[in-house]
C-alpha positions in Angstrom: -16.2 33.0 -76.6 -19.1 31.7 -78.8 -21.5 34.2 -77.3 -19.2 37.2 -77.3 -19.9 40.1 -79.6 -16.7 39.9 -81.7 -18.0 42.2 -84.4 -17.8 45.1 -81.9 -14.2 44.2 -81.0 -11.0 45.3 -82.6 -10.5 41.7 -83.9 -13.7 41.3 -85.8 -15.6 38.0 -86.2 -13.5 34.8 -85.8 -14.2 33.6 -89.3 -12.2 36.6 -90.7 -9.2 35.8 -88.5 -6.0 34.5 -90.1 -5.9 30.7 -90.2 -2.8 30.6 -88.0 -4.6 32.6 -85.4 -7.6 30.4 -85.4 -5.4 27.3 -85.1 -3.6 28.6 -82.0 -6.9 29.8 -80.4 -8.4 26.3 -80.8 -5.3 24.8 -79.1 -5.4 27.5 -76.4 -9.0 26.9 -75.5 -8.4 23.2 -74.8 -5.4 23.9 -72.6 -5.6 23.4 -68.8 -3.2 26.2 -68.0 -3.5 29.9 -68.6 -2.8 30.9 -72.2 -3.5 34.0 -74.2 -3.2 35.4 -77.8 -3.1 39.0 -79.0 -2.9 40.1 -82.6 -3.8 42.7 -85.1 -2.7 46.4 -85.2 -4.1 47.1 -81.7 -3.1 43.7 -80.2 -6.6 42.5 -79.3 -6.6 40.0 -76.5 -8.0 36.5 -76.6 -7.6 34.0 -73.7 -8.8 30.8 -72.1 -10.7 30.2 -68.9 -7.6 29.7 -66.6 -6.3 33.1 -67.8 -9.6 34.7 -66.7 -8.5 34.0 -63.1 -5.7 36.6 -63.6 -8.2 39.2 -64.9 -10.7 38.7 -62.1 -13.2 41.7 -62.5 -11.7 42.6 -65.9 -13.2 39.5 -67.4 -15.1 39.2 -69.8 -14.7 42.9 -70.8 -11.1 42.1 -71.8 -12.1 39.7 -74.6 -11.2 41.4 -78.0 -9.9 44.5 -76.3 -6.4 45.9 -76.9 -3.9 44.4 -74.5 -2.7 47.9 -73.5 -6.3 49.0 -72.6 -6.7 45.9 -70.5 -3.5 46.2 -68.5 -2.6 49.9 -68.7 -0.8 49.7 -65.3 1.4 46.9 -66.6 2.2 48.4 -70.0 5.3 50.3 -69.0 6.9 46.9 -67.9 5.4 44.6 -70.5 5.3 46.9 -73.6 9.0 46.6 -74.4 8.9 42.8 -74.0 5.9 42.6 -76.4 7.8 44.7 -79.0 10.7 42.3 -78.8 8.5 39.3 -79.3 6.7 40.9 -82.3 10.2 41.3 -83.8 10.6 37.5 -83.7 12.2 37.0 -80.2 10.8 34.4 -77.8 10.5 35.9 -74.4 10.5 34.0 -71.0 10.4 35.9 -67.7 10.4 34.3 -64.2 8.8 35.8 -61.1 8.4 39.3 -62.5 6.9 41.7 -59.9 3.8 43.3 -61.3 1.4 45.7 -59.5 -2.0 44.9 -60.9 -5.1 46.9 -60.6 -8.1 44.7 -60.2 -11.1 44.5 -58.0 -10.8 48.2 -57.5 -7.4 48.1 -55.9 -3.7 47.8 -56.7 -2.2 44.4 -55.8 1.5 43.3 -55.7 1.9 40.1 -57.7 4.6 38.0 -59.2 4.3 36.1 -62.5 6.3 33.7 -64.6 5.3 34.1 -68.3 6.4 33.7 -72.0 5.6 35.5 -75.3 6.1 33.6 -78.7 5.4 34.9 -82.2 2.6 33.4 -84.4 3.6 32.9 -88.1 1.3 32.6 -91.1 1.9 30.3 -94.1 4.2 32.9 -95.7 6.4 33.2 -92.6 5.1 36.6 -91.5 4.4 37.3 -87.8 0.7 37.8 -87.4 0.4 37.9 -83.6 1.7 36.6 -80.3 0.7 33.8 -78.0 1.8 33.3 -74.4 1.5 31.3 -71.2 1.4 32.6 -67.6 1.7 31.3 -64.0 0.9 33.4 -60.9 3.9 32.8 -58.6 2.8 35.4 -56.0 2.2 32.9 -53.2 5.5 31.1 -53.7 7.5 34.2 -54.1 6.0 35.9 -51.0 6.4 32.7 -49.0 10.1 32.4 -50.0 10.6 36.0 -49.3 9.0 35.7 -45.9 11.0 32.6 -45.0 14.2 34.3 -46.1 13.3 37.3 -44.1 12.4 35.2 -41.0 15.8 33.4 -41.3 17.6 36.7 -41.6 15.7 38.0 -38.6 16.4 34.9 -36.5 20.1 35.2 -37.3 20.1 38.8 -36.3 18.2 38.3 -33.1 19.9 35.2 -32.0 22.1 35.7 -28.9 20.7 39.2 -28.1 20.2 39.5 -24.4 18.9 43.1 -24.2 15.1 43.2 -24.8 15.2 46.7 -26.2 18.0 45.7 -28.6 15.8 42.8 -29.8 13.0 45.2 -30.5 15.3 47.7 -32.2 16.9 45.1 -34.4 13.5 43.7 -35.4 12.2 47.2 -36.3 15.3 47.9 -38.5 15.0 44.6 -40.4 11.3 45.1 -41.0 11.8 48.7 -42.1 14.5 47.8 -44.5 12.4 44.9 -46.0 9.4 47.1 -46.5 11.2 50.3 -47.4 9.0 52.4 -45.1 9.7 55.6 -43.2 9.4 54.4 -39.6 8.9 51.2 -37.7 8.7 51.1 -33.9 6.9 49.4 -30.9 4.3 51.0 -28.7 4.2 49.1 -25.3 0.9 49.5 -23.4 1.1 50.0 -19.7 -1.0 48.0 -17.1 -3.7 50.7 -17.0 -4.4 50.2 -20.7 -4.7 54.0 -21.2 -1.1 54.9 -21.7 1.9 53.5 -23.6 5.6 54.1 -24.3 7.1 54.5 -27.8 10.5 52.7 -28.2 12.7 50.7 -30.5 12.5 53.1 -33.5 13.9 52.6 -37.0 13.5 55.3 -39.6 14.8 55.8 -43.1 15.5 59.5 -42.3 12.2 60.8 -43.8 10.4 60.5 -40.4 11.5 61.4 -36.9 11.8 58.8 -34.1 9.0 58.6 -31.6 9.9 58.3 -27.9 8.2 58.6 -24.5 4.7 58.3 -23.2 1.5 58.6 -25.2 -2.2 58.5 -24.4 -4.2 55.9 -26.3 -7.2 58.3 -26.3 -5.2 60.8 -28.5 -5.5 58.3 -31.4 -9.3 58.2 -31.3 -11.6 55.6 -30.1 -11.9 53.4 -33.2 -8.1 52.7 -33.7 -7.5 51.2 -30.2 -10.9 49.5 -30.2 -9.7 47.6 -33.3 -6.4 46.8 -31.7 -7.8 45.7 -28.3 -10.1 43.3 -30.2 -6.9 41.7 -31.7 -7.4 43.0 -35.3 -4.8 44.7 -37.4 -5.3 48.4 -38.3 -4.4 49.2 -41.9 -4.7 52.6 -43.5 -3.3 53.4 -47.0 -4.5 57.0 -46.9 -5.2 58.2 -43.4 -6.6 61.6 -44.4 -9.0 60.1 -46.9 -10.0 57.2 -44.6 -10.1 58.9 -41.2 -10.5 62.5 -42.0 -14.3 62.4 -41.7 -14.9 59.2 -39.6 -12.2 59.8 -36.9 -10.8 63.3 -37.3 -9.0 63.2 -33.9 -7.0 60.2 -35.0 -6.3 61.8 -38.4 -5.0 64.9 -36.7 -2.7 62.9 -34.4 -1.3 61.0 -37.4 -0.8 64.2 -39.3 1.1 65.6 -36.3 3.4 62.6 -36.5 3.8 63.3 -40.3 2.2 59.9 -41.1 -0.2 59.3 -44.1 -0.2 55.5 -44.2 0.1 53.0 -41.4 -0.1 49.4 -40.3 -0.6 48.7 -36.5 -0.5 45.1 -35.4 -1.6 44.3 -31.8 0.0 41.7 -29.5 -2.3 40.4 -26.9 -1.5 38.3 -23.8 -4.4 36.7 -21.9 -6.8 38.9 -23.7 -5.0 42.2 -22.8 -3.3 44.5 -25.3 0.3 44.6 -24.3 2.2 46.0 -27.3 1.8 47.3 -30.9 4.1 46.9 -33.8 3.7 50.2 -35.8 4.7 50.8 -39.4 4.4 54.4 -40.7 4.9 56.0 -44.1 4.8 59.8 -44.7 2.9 59.3 -48.0 -0.2 57.4 -48.8 0.7 53.8 -49.7 -1.1 50.8 -51.0 -0.1 48.0 -48.6 0.1 44.6 -50.3 -1.2 41.4 -48.6 2.4 40.2 -48.4 3.4 43.4 -46.5 0.5 43.1 -44.1 1.1 39.5 -43.5 4.8 40.1 -43.0 4.1 42.8 -40.4 1.6 40.6 -38.5 4.1 37.8 -38.4 6.9 40.0 -37.4 4.9 41.5 -34.5 4.3 38.2 -32.8 7.7 36.8 -33.5 9.6 39.9 -32.4 7.6 40.4 -29.3 8.0 36.7 -28.4 11.7 37.3 -28.7 11.4 40.5 -26.5 9.5 38.6 -23.8 12.0 35.7 -23.9 14.9 38.1 -23.6 13.2 39.8 -20.7 12.5 36.4 -19.0 16.1 35.4 -19.6 17.3 38.7 -18.2 15.0 38.3 -15.2 16.1 34.7 -14.7 19.7 35.9 -15.0 19.2 38.5 -12.4 17.3 36.1 -10.2 20.2 33.6 -10.6 22.6 36.3 -9.6 20.5 37.2 -6.6 20.1 33.5 -5.7 23.8 33.0 -6.0 24.4 36.0 -3.8 21.8 34.8 -1.3 23.2 31.2 -1.5 26.7 32.5 -0.9 25.4 34.6 2.0 23.4 31.7 3.5 26.3 29.3 2.9 28.6 31.7 4.8 26.1 32.0 7.6 25.6 28.2 7.7 29.3 27.7 7.8 29.6 30.2 10.7 26.7 28.5 12.5 28.3 25.1 11.7 31.6 26.2 13.2 30.1 28.1 16.2 27.4 25.5 17.1 27.8 24.0 20.6 25.6 21.2 19.3 27.3 18.3 17.5 26.4 18.4 13.8 27.3 15.9 11.1 26.4 14.6 7.7 26.9 10.9 7.0 26.0 8.1 4.6 23.5 5.4 5.1 26.5 3.0 4.9 27.7 4.4 8.2 30.5 6.8 7.4 30.7 10.5 8.4 31.1 12.9 5.5 31.3 16.2 7.5 31.6 16.9 11.2 31.5 20.3 12.9 34.2 21.4 15.4 31.9 20.6 18.3 32.2 16.9 17.4 35.9 16.9 17.1 36.3 18.8 20.4 33.9 16.4 22.1 35.5 13.2 21.0 39.1 14.3 20.4 39.3 12.8 16.9 40.1 14.8 13.8 37.5 15.1 11.1 39.6 13.0 8.8 39.9 10.2 11.5 36.1 10.3 12.0 35.5 10.0 8.2 37.6 6.9 7.6 36.2 4.7 10.4 32.5 3.6 10.3 30.1 4.4 13.2 30.5 0.9 14.6 34.2 1.5 15.1 33.5 4.2 17.7 30.5 2.5 19.4 30.7 0.7 22.7 30.8 -3.1 22.2 27.6 -3.5 24.2 25.7 -1.3 21.7 27.0 -2.5 18.3 24.0 -4.8 17.7 21.7 -2.1 18.8 23.4 0.4 16.4 22.9 -2.1 13.5 19.2 -2.0 14.1 19.1 1.8 14.2 21.1 2.0 10.9 18.5 -0.4 9.3 15.7 2.0 10.4 17.6 4.9 8.9 18.2 3.0 5.6 14.5 2.4 5.5 13.9 6.2 5.6 12.7 6.4 9.3 13.8 9.3 11.4 15.5 8.5 14.7 15.2 10.9 17.7 17.0 11.0 21.0 19.1 7.9 20.3 21.7 7.6 23.0 25.0 5.7 22.3 28.3 5.5 24.1 31.0 6.7 21.7 34.7 6.1 22.1 36.9 9.2 22.9 40.4 9.4 21.6 41.7 8.9 25.1 39.9 5.5 25.3 37.0 6.6 27.5 33.4 6.7 26.3 31.1 9.7 26.0 27.3 9.4 25.9 26.0 11.1 22.8 22.3 11.7 22.1 21.4 11.9 18.4 18.5 13.0 16.2 19.0 11.7 12.7 17.0 12.5 9.6 17.6 10.4 6.4 17.3 12.1 3.1 18.4 10.7 -0.3 20.9 8.2 1.1 22.4 10.8 3.4 22.0 11.2 7.1 21.6 14.7 8.7 22.6 14.4 12.3 22.3 16.6 15.3 23.6 15.5 18.7 24.8 16.6 22.1 27.1 15.3 24.7 24.9 14.0 27.6 27.7 12.3 29.5 27.4 14.6 32.5 23.6 14.2 32.5 24.0 10.4 32.5 26.5 10.6 35.4 24.1 13.0 37.2 21.2 10.6 36.6 23.3 7.7 37.9 24.3 9.6 41.0 20.7 10.6 41.5 19.6 7.0 41.1 22.1 5.8 43.6 21.1 8.5 46.0 17.4 7.5 45.5 18.2 3.9 46.1 20.1 4.8 49.3 17.2 6.9 50.4 14.6 4.2 49.6 16.8 1.7 51.5 17.0 4.0 54.5 13.3 4.6 54.4 12.7 0.9 54.0 14.9 0.1 57.0 13.2 2.8 59.0 9.8 1.4 58.1 11.0 -2.1 58.8 12.4 -0.9 62.1 9.1 0.8 63.0 7.1 -2.2 61.9 9.2 -4.8 63.7 9.4 -2.6 66.7 5.6 -2.3 66.9 5.1 -6.0 66.2 7.7 -7.0 68.8 6.1 -4.8 71.4 2.6 -6.1 70.8 3.6 -9.7 70.4 5.9 -9.7 73.4 2.9 -8.4 75.5 0.7 -11.2 74.1 3.4 -13.9 74.4 4.1 -12.7 78.0 0.4 -13.2 78.8 0.3 -16.6 77.1 3.5 -17.8 78.8 2.4 -16.4 82.2 -1.0 -18.1 82.1 0.6 -21.4 81.0 3.2 -21.3 83.8 0.4 -20.5 86.4 -1.6 -23.4 85.0 1.4 -25.8 85.3 2.1 -24.5 88.8 -1.5 -25.0 90.0 -1.6 -28.4 88.2 1.6 -29.5 89.9 0.1 -28.3 93.3 -3.0 -30.3 92.6 -5.2 -27.3 92.5 -7.5 -27.4 89.4 -10.0 -24.8 90.4 -8.4 -21.9 88.5 -7.0 -24.0 85.7 -9.6 -23.1 83.1 -9.2 -19.4 83.9 -5.5 -19.5 83.1 -6.1 -21.5 79.9 -8.8 -19.1 78.8 -6.4 -16.2 79.4 -3.7 -17.8 77.2 -6.3 -18.6 74.5 -7.6 -15.0 74.5 -4.0 -13.6 74.1 -3.4 -16.1 71.3 -6.6 -14.9 69.6 -5.4 -11.3 70.0 -2.2 -12.3 68.3 -4.2 -13.9 65.5 -6.1 -10.7 65.1 -2.9 -8.7 64.9 -1.5 -11.0 62.1 -4.8 -10.6 60.2 -4.3 -6.8 60.4 -0.8 -7.1 59.3 -1.8 -9.2 56.3 -4.5 -6.7 55.5 -2.0 -3.9 55.6 0.4 -5.9 53.4 -2.6 -6.8 51.0 -1.9 -10.5 51.6 -5.0 -11.5 53.6 -7.3 -14.1 52.2 -10.4 -12.5 50.8 -13.7 -14.0 49.7 -15.0 -11.5 47.2 -18.6 -11.7 46.1 -21.3 -9.2 44.7 -22.2 -7.1 47.7 -25.0 -4.5 48.1 -23.2 -1.6 49.9 -26.5 0.2 50.8 -27.9 -3.0 52.4 -24.6 -3.7 54.2 -24.4 -0.2 55.7 -28.0 -0.4 56.7 -27.5 -3.8 58.4 -24.5 -2.4 60.4 -26.4 0.7 61.6 -27.4 -0.8 65.0 -24.0 -2.4 65.7 -22.2 0.9 64.9 -24.7 2.8 67.1 -23.9 0.5 70.1 -20.1 0.8 69.3 -20.0 4.7 69.2 -22.4 5.3 72.0 -25.5 7.5 72.5 -23.5 10.8 72.4 -22.9 10.5 68.7 -25.8 10.8 66.2 -25.6 8.5 63.2 -27.0 9.6 59.8 -27.1 7.5 56.7 -27.3 9.0 53.1 -27.4 6.0 50.8 -27.6 7.6 47.3 -25.8 5.0 45.3 -28.1 3.7 42.5 -25.6 1.1 41.3 -25.3 -0.3 44.9 -23.4 -3.5 44.0 -19.6 -4.0 44.2 -17.4 -7.1 44.3 -15.6 -7.4 47.7 -15.4 -9.5 50.8 -18.4 -8.2 52.8 -16.9 -9.3 56.1 -13.7 -7.3 55.5 -15.8 -4.3 54.4 -17.8 -4.5 57.6 -14.5 -4.6 59.6 -13.2 -1.6 57.6 -16.4 0.4 58.3 -16.4 -0.6 62.0 -12.7 0.5 62.3 -13.6 3.9 60.7 -16.6 4.3 63.0 -14.4 3.6 66.1 -11.8 6.2 64.8 -14.6 8.7 64.3 -15.9 8.0 67.9 -12.4 8.6 69.4 -12.1 11.9 67.5 -15.4 13.1 69.0 -14.9 12.6 72.8 -17.6 15.2 73.5 -20.1 13.7 71.1 -21.0 14.8 67.5 -22.4 13.5 64.2 -21.3 10.5 62.2 -22.4 10.4 58.6 -22.1 7.2 56.5 -23.0 7.9 52.8 -22.8 6.2 49.4 -22.8 7.7 45.9 -21.8 6.8 42.3 -18.7 8.1 40.6 -18.9 8.0 36.8 -16.4 8.6 34.0 -17.0 12.3 34.0 -15.5 12.8 37.4 -11.8 13.6 37.3 -10.9 12.9 40.9 -10.1 9.2 40.3 -6.3 8.6 40.7 -4.2 7.1 37.9 -4.0 3.3 38.0 -7.7 2.5 38.7 -8.8 0.2 35.9 -12.5 0.6 36.2 -14.4 3.6 35.0 -17.4 3.4 37.3 -17.1 3.4 41.1 -19.2 3.3 44.2 -18.0 5.6 47.0 -18.6 4.8 50.7 -17.7 7.8 52.9 -17.5 7.9 56.7 -17.4 11.5 58.0 -17.3 12.9 61.5 -17.4 16.3 63.1 -14.5 15.6 65.3 -11.2 17.4 66.0 -9.8 16.7 62.5 -6.1 16.5 61.5 -3.5 18.8 60.1 -1.8 18.1 56.7 1.2 16.4 58.2 -0.9 14.1 60.4 -3.3 13.3 57.6 -0.3 12.4 55.3 0.8 9.7 57.8 -2.7 8.4 58.7 -2.3 5.2 56.7 1.2 4.4 58.0 1.4 1.2 60.0 1.6 1.7 63.8 1.0 5.4 63.5 -1.6 6.6 65.9 -2.7 9.9 67.6 -4.3 8.1 70.5 -2.7 7.9 73.9 -0.2 5.0 74.6 -2.0 1.7 75.0 -5.3 2.9 73.4 -4.5 2.0 69.8 -2.2 -0.3 67.7 -1.9 2.1 64.8 -3.0 -0.6 62.3 -6.7 0.3 61.9 -6.4 2.6 58.8 -3.5 0.5 57.5 -5.8 -2.5 57.5 -8.5 -0.4 55.7 -5.9 0.7 53.1 -4.7 -2.8 52.5 -8.2 -4.3 52.2 -9.3 -1.6 49.7 -6.2 -1.8 47.6 -6.4 -5.6 47.5 -10.0 -5.2 46.3 -8.8 -3.1 43.4 -10.2 0.1 44.9 -8.9 3.4 46.3 -9.1 5.0 49.7 -8.6 8.7 50.4 -8.9 11.1 53.3 -10.1 14.7 53.8 -9.4 16.4 57.0 -8.6 19.8 58.6 -8.2 20.8 62.2 -11.5 21.6 63.8 -13.4 20.5 60.6 -13.7 16.8 61.1 -12.5 14.0 58.9 -13.9 12.1 55.9 -12.6 8.8 54.7 -13.7 7.7 51.2 -13.6 4.2 50.0 -14.0 3.8 46.2 -14.8 0.3 44.9 -15.5 -0.7 41.3 -19.1 -1.1 40.3 -20.2 -4.8 39.8 -22.9 -5.8 37.4 -23.1 -9.5 38.6 -26.2 -10.7 40.3 -26.3 -10.7 44.1 -26.0 -14.2 45.7 -29.3 -15.8 46.7 -30.3 -15.2 50.3 -30.0 -18.3 52.6 -33.1 -20.2 53.3 -34.7 -19.2 56.6 -35.5 -22.7 57.6 -32.8 -24.5 59.6 -31.0 -27.2 57.8 -31.8 -30.8 58.8 -29.2 -32.6 60.7 -27.7 -35.5 58.8 -29.1 -38.8 59.8 -27.1 -41.9 60.6 -23.5 -42.4 61.8 -20.9 -39.9 60.4 -18.8 -41.4 57.7 -15.2 -42.2 58.3 -12.8 -40.8 55.6 -9.3 -41.4 54.3 -7.5 -38.1 54.7 -4.1 -37.1 53.4 -2.7 -34.3 55.7 0.2 -32.3 54.2 1.9 -29.5 56.2 5.6 -28.7 56.7 4.9 -27.6 60.3 5.3 -30.9 62.2 3.8 -29.7 65.5 0.6 -28.4 63.8 0.4 -31.4 61.6 0.6 -33.7 64.7 -2.2 -31.8 66.4 -4.5 -31.9 63.4 -3.8 -35.6 62.7 -4.6 -36.4 66.3 -7.9 -34.6 66.3 -8.8 -36.2 62.9 -8.0 -39.7 64.1 -10.0 -39.0 67.3 -13.0 -38.4 65.0 -12.6 -41.8 63.5 -10.8 -40.9 60.2 -7.8 -42.6 58.7 -5.0 -40.1 58.3 -1.8 -40.2 56.3 0.8 -37.5 56.9 3.4 -35.8 54.7 5.6 -32.7 55.1 5.9 -31.7 51.5 4.3 -32.4 48.1 6.8 -35.0 46.9 6.2 -37.1 50.0 2.5 -36.8 49.6 2.5 -37.8 46.0 4.7 -40.8 46.8 2.3 -41.9 49.5 -0.7 -41.5 47.2 0.7 -44.3 45.0 0.2 -46.7 47.8 -3.3 -45.6 49.0 -6.3 -47.0 47.2 -8.5 -44.0 47.7 -8.3 -40.5 49.3 -11.5 -38.8 50.3 -10.0 -35.5 51.5 -6.7 -33.8 50.9 -5.9 -31.3 53.7 -2.8 -29.3 52.6 -1.0 -26.1 53.6 -0.5 -23.9 50.6 3.1 -22.8 51.5 5.0 -26.1 51.1 8.8 -26.5 50.6 10.3 -28.3 47.6 9.1 -26.2 44.7 5.5 -27.5 44.6 2.9 -25.6 46.6 -0.3 -26.8 48.1 -2.5 -25.4 45.3 -0.4 -27.2 42.7 -0.5 -30.4 44.8 -4.3 -30.2 44.9 -4.5 -29.7 41.1 -2.3 -32.8 40.6 -4.4 -34.9 43.0 -7.7 -33.8 41.5 -6.3 -34.5 38.0 -5.8 -38.2 39.0 -8.9 -38.4 41.3 -11.6 -35.8 40.5 -13.8 -37.1 43.4 -11.2 -36.1 46.0 -12.3 -33.2 48.1 -9.7 -30.5 49.1 -9.3 -28.2 52.1 -6.5 -25.6 51.8 -5.1 -24.1 54.9 -2.8 -21.1 54.8 -1.1 -18.5 57.0 -1.6 -15.8 54.3 -2.9 -15.5 50.7 0.1 -16.7 48.7 0.5 -15.5 45.1 0.2 -19.1 43.9 -3.5 -19.0 44.9 -4.1 -15.4 43.6 -2.4 -16.2 40.3 -4.9 -19.0 39.6 -7.9 -17.2 41.0 -10.2 -18.2 43.8 -10.4 -21.9 44.8 -13.0 -24.1 43.1 -16.5 -24.2 44.7 -15.8 -27.6 46.1 -12.3 -26.7 47.3 -12.4 -25.2 50.9 -10.0 -22.6 52.3 -9.2 -22.0 56.0 -6.9 -19.3 57.2 -4.4 -19.9 60.1 -4.6 -19.6 63.0 -7.9 -21.4 63.5 -9.7 -23.1 66.4 -9.8 -26.9 66.3 -13.6 -26.7 66.5 -13.7 -24.6 63.3 -11.3 -27.0 61.6 -13.4 -30.0 62.6 -16.6 -28.2 61.6 -15.2 -27.7 58.0 -14.2 -31.4 57.9 -17.7 -32.4 59.2 -19.3 -30.3 56.4 -17.2 -32.2 53.8 -18.2 -35.5 55.4 -21.9 -34.4 55.1 -21.3 -33.5 51.5 -19.9 -36.9 50.8 -22.9 -38.6 52.5 -25.3 -36.5 50.4 
């Protein structure tokens, strides 16, 4: 104020102002809230700095100017109030709406203000002073909140999306007092839209149907698509030159002022809230903000109503589908031949289908009130408890078979698959009683068939053995009787010939027993690392002499692995047997091929059950007559032969089969009539080192007199034990005899030292010879052992081969062989 040119104002210089005016002005200038004073004939205006905020661009020109010239747009409202105040009335007005013109535009405002007279010392009114507060923000906020509450009340509970939009348009139109409010919904293509949900005050027509966004010009929809509100107070003036196409379109719609608020979803323009008026209109900030707020709120309500409507429709469809599926499930439940049930993990049925009640004869209610265990067979109750524990732990059970009590007291076999879910058991089962009965009948038939086949095989086996043994026994008995006859007659010249004949027949009988043991896989084997290529090569000359000059022998030894673990003597016997069979199949001569090769993991022809993965194959192939499929299938059967009567025992291939099987190998045969025969022996590869070759120099004879030993002889065959004891005593040894292990152990307690234990393996009384030997060696480790056996008992096989210093001799044996083994043990003791 100090620098203002007051002399040029209607108030003149301050020094000439009335004292009362100067006093009020001084108070006003120090005030922190807006105050003003106007006085004089033209009501010149004086105000403080807070009041200058109301004037905005009219300050400082308003200082000293007449109030009417400063606020001409407000004079029609304020003039009468000023006149009343000049007449002595104090005026106070709250939230008076005033449309101010400032900053070049009209602006809707609300003010609370007061006018009070200023008196001079004589009591005359010389002017007015007043205070003012801009309440625009509070008033508009309260109005907006009140409108929002009214809108929320009106829209609450509306289910129709279009009705939501129409109600929102009506409320907004009534609040703003405009000609038309509606929504324009933009289609997916973005180039077209639909007008709907109109409200008009009657001055404008409703808009309906499709519209092209291009008809409204490029700038309008560019603004909307960017998310900005379009506001035009005078369309012709603002768009007539810049966007004439849009101006023409609005003119065609009888619109001169508009507000268009975009609603975007995920960056795409989806709808527009449109406010139209048929005359130019100055839109206040409150109106613009209200339209923007209403656009988002109303469209949210529209989308929510649409979502609820869609959800409602989806629920209806789902309910219909569920009802349909439930009806279908019920039909399937009732029609199913399979037993279906739902139960609890505590073991009670909740629902059972008709198939279950028909199968068991119980009603559904009877099945529901009794736990599973009440229907289970007593033998399976504990088993059922274990299955229920698995189900309670959430594990699925498949193909569980349980005998279930029928109403008539019988039991039906039910096979269940049960899936646990949320403490419920979903069960599907079927009645397998007939299958079980059929399986049992089949098992009994198979057992009967196996028994019949076994009896047939036993009959064939015993018949063959009886035939061969009777022949051999006849020869032995005949020679012994002739020897006795000649001995009684005093003629000894042919005595040795008869004894040799009996001995030869006995040896033939021993050979037959060895073949039988080989067939039964019970012969005593001495497996060791064996070079098959070297073994075949060493046999070449012997095989050539055996098969004769009419048969050419070829060797194809291609095995690189070469070494297997087997009894080399038995392998030689097997190959010799196969060579003899090949010779007999080629009476007119031919070719005999013996070959070796390696079979690795990649070859699929190994039969199931072979433990090793690498095998050496030894093949014996001939060019003979061959066999048909039926004959080849029986080739390994005992006593089966294609040779003429008296030319074969039928045990050759059986012996080969037994030896190979006992050696953990496999034997196979390929043959066809006129194409010859090939027999393949597959033995597991061995990586152990070959045994050292024996020293070529002859062993030196032991010097001195042979040592006499103390020998414990144990055998339950008294006649054999007597023979062996006699020959041992004849050699100067002290012999103690026992028929079983218990007797032997009892005698040991009274013998100071035993150098050699000779024991049969198969002893009576529960303790076999191998166990007896272990017991004796446990007490006296220096005692040597010689085991004798008629076959390889499992007691030996179970504990592996005998120890290196524990000998093994197979019955029958010659006494000279027996004494040679004993002499070797004596020599070892002397060393």
